[in-house]
BAGUKOL-404502 format. One record per atom (N, C-alpha, C, O): residue in three letters; residue number from 1; x, y, z; atom name. Coordinates in Angstrom, 3 decimals. Example, Ala and Ser with C-alpha at 12.3 -4.5 7.8 and 13.67 -1.06 7.14 Angstrom:
+------+-----+----------+----------+----------+------+
| code | pos |       px |       py |       pz | site |
+------+-----+----------+----------+----------+------+
|  Ala |   1 |   13.190 |   -5.690 |    7.800 |    N |
|  Ala |   1 |   12.300 |   -4.500 |    7.800 |   CA |
|  Ala |   1 |   13.200 |   -3.300 |    7.800 |    C |
|  Ala |   1 |   14.236 |   -3.319 |    8.465 |    O |
|  Ser |   2 |   12.850 |   -2.250 |    7.080 |    N |
|  Ser |   2 |   13.670 |   -1.060 |    7.140 |   CA |
|  Ser |   2 |   12.900 |    0.030 |    7.870 |    C |
|  Ser |   2 |   13.409 |    1.138 |    8.039 |    O |
+------+-----+----------+----------+----------+------+
***
This chain:
+------+-----+----------+----------+----------+------+
| code | pos |       px |       py |       pz | site |
+------+-----+----------+----------+----------+------+
|  Met |   1 |  -44.203 |  -83.356 |   49.729 |    N |
|  Met |   1 |  -43.287 |  -83.455 |   48.911 |   CA |
|  Met |   1 |  -43.375 |  -82.052 |   47.873 |    C |
|  Met |   1 |  -44.508 |  -81.653 |   47.603 |    O |
|  Ala |   2 |  -42.457 |  -81.480 |   47.428 |    N |
|  Ala |   2 |  -42.291 |  -80.286 |   46.460 |   CA |
|  Ala |   2 |  -42.596 |  -80.792 |   45.313 |    C |
|  Ala |   2 |  -42.136 |  -81.907 |   45.067 |    O |
|  Glu |   3 |  -43.367 |  -80.189 |   44.397 |    N |
|  Glu |   3 |  -43.886 |  -80.613 |   43.056 |   CA |
|  Glu |   3 |  -42.692 |  -80.596 |   42.431 |    C |
|  Glu |   3 |  -41.830 |  -79.830 |   42.864 |    O |
|  Arg |   4 |  -42.408 |  -81.451 |   41.274 |    N |
|  Arg |   4 |  -41.055 |  -80.742 |   40.316 |   CA |
|  Arg |   4 |  -41.690 |  -79.778 |   39.182 |    C |
|  Arg |   4 |  -42.852 |  -79.514 |   38.875 |    O |
|  Arg |   5 |  -40.511 |  -79.391 |   38.726 |    N |
|  Arg |   5 |  -41.058 |  -78.590 |   37.417 |   CA |
|  Arg |   5 |  -41.109 |  -79.183 |   36.220 |    C |
|  Arg |   5 |  -40.521 |  -80.199 |   35.850 |    O |
|  Lys |   6 |  -41.913 |  -78.428 |   35.585 |    N |
|  Lys |   6 |  -42.494 |  -79.258 |   33.958 |   CA |
|  Lys |   6 |  -41.795 |  -78.296 |   32.995 |    C |
|  Lys |   6 |  -42.208 |  -78.189 |   31.840 |    O |
|  Tyr |   7 |  -40.720 |  -77.576 |   33.450 |    N |
|  Tyr |   7 |  -40.236 |  -76.392 |   32.337 |   CA |
|  Tyr |   7 |  -38.770 |  -76.492 |   32.644 |    C |
|  Tyr |   7 |  -38.472 |  -76.893 |   33.769 |    O |
|  Gly |   8 |  -37.879 |  -76.205 |   31.858 |    N |
|  Gly |   8 |  -36.482 |  -76.314 |   32.024 |   CA |
|  Gly |   8 |  -36.352 |  -74.965 |   32.862 |    C |
|  Gly |   8 |  -37.213 |  -74.100 |   33.021 |    O |
|  Lys |   9 |  -34.951 |  -75.015 |   33.393 |    N |
|  Lys |   9 |  -34.387 |  -73.441 |   34.084 |   CA |
|  Lys |   9 |  -34.099 |  -72.545 |   32.787 |    C |
|  Lys |   9 |  -33.829 |  -72.897 |   31.639 |    O |
|  Lys |  10 |  -34.234 |  -71.368 |   33.304 |    N |
|  Lys |  10 |  -34.182 |  -70.278 |   32.380 |   CA |
|  Lys |  10 |  -32.785 |  -69.483 |   32.733 |    C |
|  Lys |  10 |  -32.328 |  -69.070 |   33.799 |    O |
|  Phe |  11 |  -32.324 |  -69.448 |   31.439 |    N |
|  Phe |  11 |  -30.686 |  -68.914 |   31.527 |   CA |
|  Phe |  11 |  -30.778 |  -67.517 |   30.990 |    C |
|  Phe |  11 |  -31.503 |  -67.242 |   30.035 |    O |
|  Cys |  12 |  -29.917 |  -66.499 |   31.714 |    N |
|  Cys |  12 |  -29.595 |  -65.052 |   31.050 |   CA |
|  Cys |  12 |  -29.183 |  -65.046 |   29.564 |    C |
|  Cys |  12 |  -28.097 |  -65.465 |   29.166 |    O |
|  Lys |  13 |  -30.134 |  -64.540 |   28.794 |    N |
|  Lys |  13 |  -29.581 |  -64.585 |   27.312 |   CA |
|  Lys |  13 |  -28.493 |  -63.548 |   27.036 |    C |
|  Lys |  13 |  -27.954 |  -63.454 |   25.934 |    O |
|  Tyr |  14 |  -28.184 |  -62.753 |   28.110 |    N |
|  Tyr |  14 |  -27.183 |  -61.440 |   27.908 |   CA |
|  Tyr |  14 |  -25.620 |  -62.344 |   28.254 |    C |
|  Tyr |  14 |  -24.591 |  -62.180 |   27.599 |    O |
|  Thr |  15 |  -25.761 |  -63.261 |   29.382 |    N |
|  Thr |  15 |  -24.706 |  -63.659 |   29.920 |   CA |
|  Thr |  15 |  -24.260 |  -64.954 |   28.753 |    C |
|  Thr |  15 |  -23.088 |  -65.293 |   28.587 |    O |
|  Glu |  16 |  -25.235 |  -65.472 |   28.135 |    N |
|  Glu |  16 |  -24.982 |  -66.415 |   26.943 |   CA |
|  Glu |  16 |  -24.305 |  -65.465 |   25.809 |    C |
|  Glu |  16 |  -23.162 |  -65.684 |   25.407 |    O |
|  Met |  17 |  -25.028 |  -64.496 |   25.372 |    N |
|  Met |  17 |  -24.354 |  -63.612 |   24.260 |   CA |
|  Met |  17 |  -23.024 |  -62.984 |   24.452 |    C |
|  Met |  17 |  -22.429 |  -62.373 |   23.565 |    O |
|  Lys |  18 |  -22.545 |  -63.187 |   25.791 |    N |
|  Lys |  18 |  -21.342 |  -62.747 |   26.679 |   CA |
|  Lys |  18 |  -21.466 |  -60.902 |   26.320 |    C |
|  Lys |  18 |  -20.452 |  -60.374 |   25.865 |    O |
|  Val |  19 |  -22.385 |  -60.260 |   26.488 |    N |
|  Val |  19 |  -22.525 |  -58.710 |   26.508 |   CA |
|  Val |  19 |  -22.278 |  -58.135 |   27.940 |    C |
|  Val |  19 |  -22.849 |  -58.477 |   28.976 |    O |
|  Asp |  20 |  -21.281 |  -57.163 |   27.773 |    N |
|  Asp |  20 |  -20.757 |  -56.692 |   28.859 |   CA |
|  Asp |  20 |  -21.766 |  -55.500 |   29.663 |    C |
|  Asp |  20 |  -22.070 |  -55.531 |   30.856 |    O |
|  Phe |  21 |  -22.143 |  -54.556 |   28.748 |    N |
|  Phe |  21 |  -22.822 |  -53.603 |   28.774 |   CA |
|  Phe |  21 |  -23.926 |  -53.495 |   27.573 |    C |
|  Phe |  21 |  -23.518 |  -53.611 |   26.417 |    O |
|  Ile |  22 |  -25.153 |  -53.302 |   27.791 |    N |
|  Ile |  22 |  -26.325 |  -53.240 |   27.352 |   CA |
|  Ile |  22 |  -26.975 |  -51.771 |   26.855 |    C |
|  Ile |  22 |  -27.817 |  -51.255 |   27.590 |    O |
|  Asp |  23 |  -26.646 |  -51.201 |   25.799 |    N |
|  Asp |  23 |  -26.598 |  -49.805 |   25.161 |   CA |
|  Asp |  23 |  -27.831 |  -49.260 |   24.714 |    C |
|  Asp |  23 |  -28.459 |  -49.868 |   23.846 |    O |
|  Tyr |  24 |  -28.290 |  -48.132 |   25.217 |    N |
|  Tyr |  24 |  -29.948 |  -48.001 |   24.824 |   CA |
|  Tyr |  24 |  -29.908 |  -47.773 |   23.532 |    C |
|  Tyr |  24 |  -31.033 |  -47.694 |   23.036 |    O |
|  Lys |  25 |  -28.857 |  -47.610 |   22.653 |    N |
|  Lys |  25 |  -29.031 |  -47.360 |   21.106 |   CA |
|  Lys |  25 |  -29.086 |  -48.804 |   20.256 |    C |
|  Lys |  25 |  -29.346 |  -48.819 |   19.053 |    O |
|  Asn |  26 |  -28.820 |  -49.962 |   20.997 |    N |
|  Asn |  26 |  -29.005 |  -51.234 |   20.064 |   CA |
|  Asn |  26 |  -30.705 |  -51.565 |   20.514 |    C |
|  Asn |  26 |  -31.011 |  -52.120 |   21.569 |    O |
|  Val |  27 |  -31.318 |  -51.273 |   19.869 |    N |
|  Val |  27 |  -32.948 |  -51.401 |   19.844 |   CA |
|  Val |  27 |  -33.000 |  -53.216 |   19.796 |    C |
|  Val |  27 |  -33.590 |  -53.928 |   20.608 |    O |
|  Glu |  28 |  -32.402 |  -53.558 |   18.900 |    N |
|  Glu |  28 |  -32.582 |  -54.992 |   18.472 |   CA |
|  Glu |  28 |  -32.103 |  -56.068 |   19.997 |    C |
|  Glu |  28 |  -32.409 |  -57.260 |   19.975 |    O |
|  Ile |  29 |  -31.576 |  -55.648 |   20.861 |    N |
|  Ile |  29 |  -31.120 |  -56.522 |   22.246 |   CA |
|  Ile |  29 |  -32.185 |  -56.076 |   22.946 |    C |
|  Ile |  29 |  -32.717 |  -56.959 |   23.619 |    O |
|  Leu |  30 |  -32.773 |  -54.794 |   23.032 |    N |
|  Leu |  30 |  -33.672 |  -54.501 |   24.062 |   CA |
|  Leu |  30 |  -34.945 |  -55.109 |   23.551 |    C |
|  Leu |  30 |  -35.872 |  -55.095 |   24.361 |    O |
|  Lys |  31 |  -35.188 |  -55.644 |   22.366 |    N |
|  Lys |  31 |  -36.567 |  -56.171 |   22.119 |   CA |
|  Lys |  31 |  -36.548 |  -57.635 |   22.621 |    C |
|  Lys |  31 |  -37.555 |  -58.343 |   22.613 |    O |
|  Leu |  32 |  -35.379 |  -58.025 |   23.042 |    N |
|  Leu |  32 |  -35.408 |  -59.546 |   23.678 |   CA |
|  Leu |  32 |  -36.393 |  -59.505 |   25.395 |    C |
|  Leu |  32 |  -37.072 |  -60.408 |   25.883 |    O |
|  Ser |  33 |  -36.187 |  -58.493 |   25.798 |    N |
|  Ser |  33 |  -36.655 |  -58.312 |   27.138 |   CA |
|  Ser |  33 |  -38.039 |  -57.422 |   27.163 |    C |
|  Ser |  33 |  -38.357 |  -57.104 |   28.309 |    O |
|  Met |  34 |  -38.785 |  -57.030 |   26.296 |    N |
|  Met |  34 |  -39.780 |  -56.173 |   26.104 |   CA |
|  Met |  34 |  -40.988 |  -57.111 |   25.688 |    C |
|  Met |  34 |  -40.869 |  -58.189 |   25.104 |    O |
|  Ser |  35 |  -42.110 |  -56.545 |   26.071 |    N |
|  Ser |  35 |  -43.382 |  -57.561 |   25.500 |   CA |
|  Ser |  35 |  -43.801 |  -57.034 |   24.129 |    C |
|  Ser |  35 |  -43.092 |  -56.179 |   23.598 |    O |
|  Glu |  36 |  -44.933 |  -57.493 |   23.499 |    N |
|  Glu |  36 |  -45.182 |  -56.657 |   22.234 |   CA |
|  Glu |  36 |  -46.050 |  -55.577 |   22.318 |    C |
|  Glu |  36 |  -46.454 |  -54.977 |   21.323 |    O |
|  Arg |  37 |  -46.425 |  -55.238 |   23.725 |    N |
|  Arg |  37 |  -46.940 |  -53.578 |   23.858 |   CA |
|  Arg |  37 |  -45.863 |  -52.921 |   24.187 |    C |
|  Arg |  37 |  -46.050 |  -51.705 |   24.219 |    O |
|  Gly |  38 |  -44.606 |  -53.327 |   24.492 |    N |
|  Gly |  38 |  -43.423 |  -52.506 |   24.482 |   CA |
|  Gly |  38 |  -43.438 |  -52.462 |   26.372 |    C |
|  Gly |  38 |  -43.191 |  -51.389 |   26.924 |    O |
|  Lys |  39 |  -43.659 |  -53.361 |   26.972 |    N |
|  Lys |  39 |  -43.654 |  -53.115 |   28.702 |   CA |
|  Lys |  39 |  -42.195 |  -53.808 |   28.549 |    C |
|  Lys |  39 |  -41.757 |  -54.373 |   27.547 |    O |
|  Ile |  40 |  -41.574 |  -53.623 |   29.765 |    N |
|  Ile |  40 |  -40.341 |  -54.613 |   30.338 |   CA |
|  Ile |  40 |  -40.918 |  -55.871 |   31.051 |    C |
|  Ile |  40 |  -41.702 |  -56.045 |   31.985 |    O |
|  Met |  41 |  -40.247 |  -56.624 |   30.274 |    N |
|  Met |  41 |  -40.500 |  -58.145 |   30.878 |   CA |
|  Met |  41 |  -39.899 |  -58.425 |   32.210 |    C |
|  Met |  41 |  -38.751 |  -57.993 |   32.311 |    O |
|  Pro |  42 |  -40.437 |  -59.122 |   33.411 |    N |
|  Pro |  42 |  -39.642 |  -59.358 |   34.487 |   CA |
|  Pro |  42 |  -38.879 |  -60.373 |   34.435 |    C |
|  Pro |  42 |  -38.804 |  -61.102 |   33.446 |    O |
|  Arg |  43 |  -38.095 |  -60.563 |   35.714 |    N |
|  Arg |  43 |  -36.928 |  -61.320 |   35.348 |   CA |
|  Arg |  43 |  -37.252 |  -62.980 |   35.498 |    C |
|  Arg |  43 |  -36.562 |  -63.966 |   35.240 |    O |
|  Arg |  44 |  -38.554 |  -62.833 |   36.009 |    N |
|  Arg |  44 |  -38.973 |  -64.607 |   36.180 |   CA |
|  Arg |  44 |  -39.455 |  -64.607 |   34.919 |    C |
|  Arg |  44 |  -39.756 |  -65.796 |   34.817 |    O |
|  Leu |  45 |  -39.738 |  -64.117 |   33.900 |    N |
|  Leu |  45 |  -40.300 |  -64.624 |   32.747 |   CA |
|  Leu |  45 |  -38.755 |  -64.395 |   31.689 |    C |
|  Leu |  45 |  -38.518 |  -65.306 |   30.897 |    O |
|  Thr |  46 |  -38.208 |  -63.714 |   31.713 |    N |
|  Thr |  46 |  -37.271 |  -63.506 |   30.901 |   CA |
|  Thr |  46 |  -35.846 |  -64.610 |   31.261 |    C |
|  Thr |  46 |  -35.146 |  -65.187 |   30.429 |    O |
|  Gly |  47 |  -35.728 |  -64.653 |   32.794 |    N |
|  Gly |  47 |  -34.768 |  -65.263 |   32.982 |   CA |
|  Gly |  47 |  -33.320 |  -64.730 |   33.118 |    C |
|  Gly |  47 |  -32.382 |  -65.487 |   33.372 |    O |
|  Asn |  48 |  -33.192 |  -63.535 |   32.958 |    N |
|  Asn |  48 |  -32.126 |  -62.701 |   32.994 |   CA |
|  Asn |  48 |  -31.712 |  -62.459 |   34.728 |    C |
|  Asn |  48 |  -32.520 |  -62.415 |   35.655 |    O |
|  Ser |  49 |  -30.264 |  -62.329 |   34.807 |    N |
|  Ser |  49 |  -29.353 |  -62.186 |   36.083 |   CA |
|  Ser |  49 |  -29.876 |  -60.622 |   36.587 |    C |
|  Ser |  49 |  -30.348 |  -59.675 |   35.959 |    O |
|  Lys |  50 |  -29.545 |  -60.840 |   38.063 |    N |
|  Lys |  50 |  -30.187 |  -59.040 |   38.193 |   CA |
|  Lys |  50 |  -29.360 |  -58.080 |   37.818 |    C |
|  Lys |  50 |  -29.796 |  -56.934 |   37.701 |    O |
|  Ser |  51 |  -27.929 |  -58.396 |   37.545 |    N |
|  Ser |  51 |  -27.007 |  -57.233 |   36.820 |   CA |
|  Ser |  51 |  -27.665 |  -56.904 |   35.644 |    C |
|  Ser |  51 |  -27.955 |  -55.715 |   35.513 |    O |
|  Ser |  52 |  -27.996 |  -57.734 |   34.685 |    N |
|  Ser |  52 |  -28.365 |  -57.566 |   33.240 |   CA |
|  Ser |  52 |  -29.655 |  -56.963 |   33.438 |    C |
|  Ser |  52 |  -29.818 |  -55.854 |   32.930 |    O |
|  Gln |  53 |  -30.423 |  -57.385 |   33.960 |    N |
|  Gln |  53 |  -31.780 |  -56.843 |   34.360 |   CA |
|  Gln |  53 |  -32.076 |  -55.443 |   34.664 |    C |
|  Gln |  53 |  -33.009 |  -54.768 |   34.228 |    O |
|  Glu |  54 |  -31.156 |  -55.106 |   35.470 |    N |
|  Glu |  54 |  -31.090 |  -53.432 |   35.880 |   CA |
|  Glu |  54 |  -30.265 |  -52.771 |   34.817 |    C |
|  Glu |  54 |  -30.459 |  -51.562 |   34.691 |    O |
|  Met |  55 |  -29.505 |  -53.254 |   34.138 |    N |
|  Met |  55 |  -28.955 |  -52.852 |   32.889 |   CA |
|  Met |  55 |  -30.110 |  -52.664 |   31.454 |    C |
|  Met |  55 |  -30.126 |  -51.807 |   30.570 |    O |
|  Val |  56 |  -31.074 |  -53.952 |   31.714 |    N |
|  Val |  56 |  -31.823 |  -53.343 |   30.688 |   CA |
|  Val |  56 |  -33.007 |  -52.597 |   30.858 |    C |
|  Val |  56 |  -33.540 |  -52.240 |   29.807 |    O |
|  Glu |  57 |  -33.596 |  -52.247 |   31.989 |    N |
|  Glu |  57 |  -34.199 |  -51.798 |   32.477 |   CA |
|  Glu |  57 |  -33.784 |  -50.055 |   32.269 |    C |
|  Glu |  57 |  -34.487 |  -49.175 |   31.773 |    O |
|  Asn |  58 |  -32.776 |  -49.981 |   32.685 |    N |
|  Asn |  58 |  -32.159 |  -48.208 |   32.440 |   CA |
|  Asn |  58 |  -31.906 |  -48.064 |   31.048 |    C |
|  Asn |  58 |  -31.870 |  -46.912 |   30.615 |    O |
|  Ala |  59 |  -31.695 |  -49.159 |   30.140 |    N |
|  Ala |  59 |  -31.606 |  -49.128 |   28.736 |   CA |
|  Ala |  59 |  -32.495 |  -48.429 |   27.859 |    C |
|  Ala |  59 |  -32.340 |  -47.604 |   26.959 |    O |
|  Ile |  60 |  -33.814 |  -49.205 |   28.575 |    N |
|  Ile |  60 |  -35.044 |  -49.323 |   27.945 |   CA |
|  Ile |  60 |  -35.644 |  -47.897 |   27.907 |    C |
|  Ile |  60 |  -36.173 |  -47.347 |   26.941 |    O |
|  Lys |  61 |  -35.415 |  -47.309 |   29.417 |    N |
|  Lys |  61 |  -36.042 |  -46.049 |   29.975 |   CA |
|  Lys |  61 |  -34.950 |  -45.126 |   29.216 |    C |
|  Lys |  61 |  -35.385 |  -44.023 |   28.887 |    O |
|  Arg |  62 |  -33.987 |  -45.321 |   28.980 |    N |
|  Arg |  62 |  -33.135 |  -44.012 |   28.047 |   CA |
|  Arg |  62 |  -33.802 |  -44.299 |   26.620 |    C |
|  Arg |  62 |  -34.162 |  -43.347 |   25.928 |    O |
|  Ala |  63 |  -33.925 |  -45.292 |   26.294 |    N |
|  Ala |  63 |  -34.429 |  -45.519 |   24.565 |   CA |
|  Ala |  63 |  -35.885 |  -44.915 |   24.719 |    C |
|  Ala |  63 |  -36.331 |  -44.471 |   23.660 |    O |
|  Arg |  64 |  -36.532 |  -44.831 |   25.575 |    N |
|  Arg |  64 |  -37.853 |  -44.325 |   25.761 |   CA |
|  Arg |  64 |  -37.948 |  -42.781 |   25.629 |    C |
|  Arg |  64 |  -38.711 |  -42.116 |   24.929 |    O |
|  His |  65 |  -36.953 |  -42.377 |   26.502 |    N |
|  His |  65 |  -36.699 |  -40.758 |   26.318 |   CA |
|  His |  65 |  -36.054 |  -40.222 |   25.229 |    C |
|  His |  65 |  -36.104 |  -39.062 |   24.819 |    O |
|  Met |  66 |  -35.344 |  -41.315 |   24.725 |    N |
|  Met |  66 |  -34.703 |  -40.648 |   23.161 |   CA |
|  Met |  66 |  -35.484 |  -40.811 |   22.086 |    C |
|  Met |  66 |  -35.212 |  -40.415 |   20.952 |    O |
|  Ala |  67 |  -36.780 |  -41.585 |   22.531 |    N |
|  Ala |  67 |  -38.071 |  -41.813 |   21.358 |   CA |
|  Ala |  67 |  -37.216 |  -42.771 |   20.382 |    C |
|  Ala |  67 |  -37.109 |  -42.467 |   19.193 |    O |
|  Leu |  68 |  -36.611 |  -43.935 |   20.901 |    N |
|  Leu |  68 |  -36.000 |  -44.926 |   19.949 |   CA |
|  Leu |  68 |  -37.139 |  -46.072 |   20.315 |    C |
|  Leu |  68 |  -37.488 |  -46.896 |   19.470 |    O |
|  Val |  69 |  -37.573 |  -46.051 |   21.383 |    N |
|  Val |  69 |  -38.625 |  -47.194 |   21.838 |   CA |
|  Val |  69 |  -39.676 |  -46.478 |   22.355 |    C |
|  Val |  69 |  -39.483 |  -45.487 |   23.060 |    O |
|  Pro |  70 |  -41.198 |  -47.043 |   21.963 |    N |
|  Pro |  70 |  -42.415 |  -46.168 |   22.223 |   CA |
|  Pro |  70 |  -42.601 |  -46.474 |   23.829 |    C |
|  Pro |  70 |  -42.288 |  -47.515 |   24.408 |    O |
|  Tyr |  71 |  -43.207 |  -45.265 |   24.409 |    N |
|  Tyr |  71 |  -43.917 |  -45.489 |   25.775 |   CA |
|  Tyr |  71 |  -44.957 |  -46.677 |   25.793 |    C |
|  Tyr |  71 |  -44.895 |  -47.708 |   26.463 |    O |
|  Ile |  72 |  -45.943 |  -46.275 |   24.878 |    N |
|  Ile |  72 |  -46.996 |  -46.898 |   24.748 |   CA |
|  Ile |  72 |  -47.613 |  -47.307 |   23.479 |    C |
|  Ile |  72 |  -47.370 |  -46.608 |   22.495 |    O |
|  Val |  73 |  -48.306 |  -48.241 |   23.364 |    N |
|  Val |  73 |  -48.777 |  -48.884 |   21.711 |   CA |
|  Val |  73 |  -50.005 |  -48.912 |   21.787 |    C |
|  Val |  73 |  -50.680 |  -49.310 |   22.737 |    O |
|  Asn |  74 |  -50.417 |  -48.416 |   20.615 |    N |
|  Asn |  74 |  -51.911 |  -48.278 |   20.419 |   CA |
|  Asn |  74 |  -52.447 |  -49.767 |   20.543 |    C |
|  Asn |  74 |  -52.033 |  -50.620 |   19.758 |    O |
|  Thr |  75 |  -53.458 |  -50.107 |   21.630 |    N |
|  Thr |  75 |  -53.949 |  -51.205 |   21.867 |   CA |
|  Thr |  75 |  -54.883 |  -51.770 |   20.670 |    C |
|  Thr |  75 |  -55.094 |  -52.981 |   20.619 |    O |
|  Lys |  76 |  -55.401 |  -50.961 |   19.777 |    N |
|  Lys |  76 |  -56.062 |  -51.532 |   18.767 |   CA |
|  Lys |  76 |  -55.474 |  -52.133 |   17.874 |    C |
|  Lys |  76 |  -55.980 |  -52.999 |   17.160 |    O |
|  Asn |  77 |  -54.002 |  -51.610 |   17.810 |    N |
|  Asn |  77 |  -53.229 |  -52.196 |   16.741 |   CA |
|  Asn |  77 |  -52.002 |  -53.167 |   17.616 |    C |
|  Asn |  77 |  -50.777 |  -53.125 |   17.496 |    O |
|  Val |  78 |  -52.855 |  -54.028 |   18.518 |    N |
|  Val |  78 |  -51.476 |  -55.078 |   19.251 |   CA |
|  Val |  78 |  -51.251 |  -56.236 |   18.401 |    C |
|  Val |  78 |  -50.420 |  -57.012 |   18.872 |    O |
|  Thr |  79 |  -51.743 |  -56.568 |   17.309 |    N |
|  Thr |  79 |  -51.080 |  -57.791 |   16.558 |   CA |
|  Thr |  79 |  -49.598 |  -56.990 |   15.773 |    C |
|  Thr |  79 |  -48.600 |  -57.685 |   15.584 |    O |
|  Glu |  80 |  -49.603 |  -56.083 |   15.525 |    N |
|  Glu |  80 |  -48.553 |  -55.523 |   14.981 |   CA |
|  Glu |  80 |  -47.400 |  -55.272 |   16.139 |    C |
|  Glu |  80 |  -47.650 |  -55.010 |   17.315 |    O |
|  Ala |  81 |  -46.087 |  -55.409 |   15.558 |    N |
|  Ala |  81 |  -45.310 |  -55.589 |   16.534 |   CA |
|  Ala |  81 |  -44.952 |  -53.875 |   17.007 |    C |
|  Ala |  81 |  -45.101 |  -52.908 |   16.260 |    O |
|  Ala |  82 |  -44.514 |  -53.835 |   18.260 |    N |
|  Ala |  82 |  -44.241 |  -52.428 |   19.006 |   CA |
|  Ala |  82 |  -43.221 |  -51.528 |   18.141 |    C |
|  Ala |  82 |  -43.351 |  -50.304 |   18.145 |    O |
|  Phe |  83 |  -42.291 |  -52.103 |   17.464 |    N |
|  Phe |  83 |  -41.238 |  -51.683 |   17.034 |   CA |
|  Phe |  83 |  -41.239 |  -51.580 |   15.511 |    C |
|  Phe |  83 |  -40.141 |  -51.625 |   14.955 |    O |
|  Ser |  84 |  -42.227 |  -51.461 |   14.848 |    N |
|  Ser |  84 |  -42.300 |  -51.661 |   13.477 |   CA |
|  Ser |  84 |  -42.534 |  -50.038 |   12.755 |    C |
|  Ser |  84 |  -43.532 |  -49.379 |   13.046 |    O |
|  Arg |  85 |  -41.752 |  -49.657 |   12.045 |    N |
|  Arg |  85 |  -41.552 |  -48.574 |   11.696 |   CA |
|  Arg |  85 |  -41.965 |  -48.377 |   10.197 |    C |
|  Arg |  85 |  -41.821 |  -47.281 |    9.656 |    O |
+------+-----+----------+----------+----------+------+
***
């Protein structure tokens, strides 16, 4: 028999917030799908839908290119947030 889950089902945050398009300029929304080191979190951890995950990935990559979000974070200062300025 299959084991039951010990945790609740994850739901997409972006569909709950009724966001149609994820813009690269809105860094606060992008923080929801990034780790403390600035990496893109996978769908299985965030619970995003496929379409919103693709929009998040494109937006984060564009924000990195425009220097709104860092590519890498200094590993010596991991305790600080990746987005502190």
